[in-house]
C-alpha positions as CSV (number, residue, x, y, z in Angstrom):
1,M,19.0,-19.5,-264.6
2,N,21.0,-17.2,-266.7
3,K,20.9,-18.6,-270.3
4,I,24.0,-17.9,-272.7
5,L,23.9,-18.7,-276.4
6,I,27.3,-19.3,-278.0
7,A,27.3,-19.0,-281.9
8,L,29.8,-21.7,-283.0
9,D,31.3,-22.3,-286.3
10,D,34.6,-23.4,-287.4
11,S,36.6,-20.3,-287.0
12,K,39.4,-19.6,-284.5
13,N,37.5,-16.7,-283.1
14,A,34.4,-18.8,-282.5
15,M,36.5,-21.2,-280.2
16,K,38.3,-18.1,-278.7
17,A,34.5,-16.9,-277.9
18,V,34.0,-20.4,-276.3
19,E,37.3,-19.8,-274.2
20,Y,36.1,-16.4,-273.2
21,A,32.8,-17.5,-271.9
22,A,34.3,-20.2,-269.8
23,D,36.6,-17.9,-268.3
24,Q,34.0,-15.3,-267.6
25,F,31.3,-17.4,-266.4
26,G,32.7,-20.5,-265.1
27,R,32.6,-21.8,-261.6
28,T,29.0,-21.5,-261.3
29,N,26.0,-23.7,-261.5
30,D,23.3,-21.2,-262.4
31,I,24.1,-20.8,-266.0
32,E,22.7,-22.7,-269.0
33,I,25.1,-22.7,-272.1
34,N,23.7,-23.4,-275.5
35,L,26.1,-23.9,-278.4
36,V,24.5,-23.0,-281.5
37,H,25.7,-23.7,-285.1
38,V,23.7,-22.4,-288.1
39,L,24.2,-25.3,-291.1
40,P,24.8,-23.6,-294.3
41,N,21.9,-23.4,-296.9
42,L,21.5,-26.5,-299.1
43,P,23.3,-26.8,-302.1
44,A,21.5,-25.7,-305.3
45,I,21.6,-29.4,-306.5
46,F,19.1,-30.2,-303.8
47,W,16.4,-27.5,-304.7
48,D,14.8,-28.2,-308.0
49,E,15.0,-30.5,-311.1
50,G,12.9,-28.1,-313.0
51,H,9.5,-30.1,-312.7
52,I,7.2,-31.1,-309.9
53,L,8.7,-34.1,-308.2
54,S,6.8,-37.1,-307.8
55,E,6.2,-38.6,-304.4
56,D,9.1,-41.2,-305.0
57,E,11.4,-38.5,-306.1
58,K,10.5,-36.2,-303.1
59,R,11.4,-39.3,-300.9
60,E,14.7,-40.1,-302.7
61,R,15.4,-36.5,-302.3
62,Q,14.8,-36.2,-298.7
63,K,17.1,-39.0,-298.3
64,V,19.9,-37.3,-300.0
65,V,19.3,-33.9,-298.0
66,D,19.2,-36.1,-294.7
67,K,22.6,-37.6,-295.6
68,W,24.0,-34.2,-296.4
69,L,22.7,-32.8,-293.1
70,V,24.1,-35.8,-291.0
71,S,27.6,-35.0,-292.9
72,Q,27.3,-31.3,-292.0
73,K,26.7,-32.0,-288.4
74,A,29.4,-34.7,-288.3
75,K,31.9,-32.0,-289.5
76,M,31.0,-29.9,-286.4
77,E,31.0,-32.6,-283.8
78,P,34.5,-32.3,-283.0
79,L,34.4,-28.7,-282.2
80,F,31.1,-29.2,-280.0
81,N,33.2,-31.8,-278.1
82,K,36.2,-29.3,-277.7
83,A,33.8,-26.6,-276.3
84,V,32.0,-28.8,-273.9
85,G,35.3,-30.0,-272.7
86,L,36.3,-26.4,-272.1
87,F,33.3,-25.5,-270.2
88,A,33.6,-28.8,-268.1
89,A,37.3,-27.8,-267.3
90,K,36.0,-24.5,-265.9
91,G,33.5,-26.4,-263.5
92,F,30.1,-26.3,-265.7
93,L,27.9,-29.2,-265.2
94,P,27.5,-31.1,-268.3
95,S,23.6,-31.0,-267.8
96,N,24.0,-27.2,-268.3
97,I,25.6,-27.3,-271.7
98,R,23.4,-28.2,-274.7
99,S,24.4,-28.3,-278.4
100,K,21.9,-27.2,-281.2
101,F,22.0,-27.2,-285.0
102,L,19.8,-24.6,-287.1
103,S,18.9,-25.6,-290.6
104,D,16.6,-24.3,-293.2
105,S,18.1,-20.8,-292.5
106,T,18.9,-18.0,-295.2
107,D,20.5,-15.7,-293.0
108,T,22.7,-16.8,-290.2
109,A,22.4,-13.6,-288.0
110,D,18.4,-13.9,-288.2
111,S,18.7,-17.4,-287.2
112,I,20.8,-16.8,-284.3
113,L,18.8,-13.7,-283.1
114,E,15.6,-15.8,-283.5
115,E,16.9,-18.6,-281.5
116,A,18.0,-16.2,-278.9
117,R,14.7,-14.6,-278.6
118,D,12.7,-17.9,-278.8
119,G,15.0,-19.5,-276.1
120,S,14.8,-16.1,-273.7
121,Y,18.7,-15.7,-273.8
122,Q,20.1,-12.9,-271.9
123,T,23.7,-13.2,-273.5
124,I,24.9,-14.1,-277.0
125,V,28.6,-14.8,-277.2
126,M,30.2,-15.2,-280.6
127,G,33.6,-14.7,-282.5
128,R,34.1,-11.9,-284.9
129,S,34.6,-13.1,-288.5
130,H,37.4,-11.4,-290.4
131,H,36.3,-8.2,-291.7
132,S,37.3,-5.8,-294.2
133,P,37.7,-2.1,-293.9
134,K,34.2,-1.7,-294.9
135,H,32.5,-3.8,-292.2
136,V,34.3,-3.4,-288.9
137,L,32.5,-6.2,-287.4
138,G,31.7,-8.3,-290.2
139,T,27.9,-8.8,-291.4
140,V,26.8,-11.6,-289.0
141,A,28.2,-9.9,-286.0
142,G,27.4,-6.5,-286.8
143,K,23.8,-7.6,-287.6
144,I,23.3,-9.5,-284.2
145,A,25.1,-6.5,-282.3
146,S,22.5,-4.0,-284.1
147,H,19.4,-6.2,-283.7
148,A,19.7,-8.0,-280.4
149,S,17.4,-5.9,-278.4
150,G,17.4,-6.8,-274.4
151,M,20.4,-9.0,-274.9
152,V,24.2,-8.6,-274.1
153,V,26.2,-9.4,-276.9
154,T,30.0,-10.1,-276.6
155,I,32.1,-10.3,-279.9
156,V,35.4,-11.9,-279.4
157,E,38.5,-11.6,-281.4
């Protein structure tokens, strides 16, 4: 089965990447789609209080972090649902569409590349972020395009 990782965020180009993949790879049942979103880094308020936390403080902090993670995932849920709907409309089997959130990431591109390698994906599809004249592809897309050895990378605008 061919495996395609689609990097999903809340940008217009990410949804264009979903539409592109649905159009290009639709009407076949031998493709597995994995929608992947890299959660943003934890806000600094969750990091350190300036002292070593007691076990009770660690548990309380973890509750706050868990609540924050749930909130971040909930913000992306409508986009994941829209993406799944687009694939379903193009004939993809719901059982071949998966969603995944990656957390504890310090580098979005590295996290996507690691997931692609660990999951043995053949293809990465992603939207291109708005770019400055200095970076034609943007830093995440450029890094993925440069380091995705052995995979097809499609960057959609």
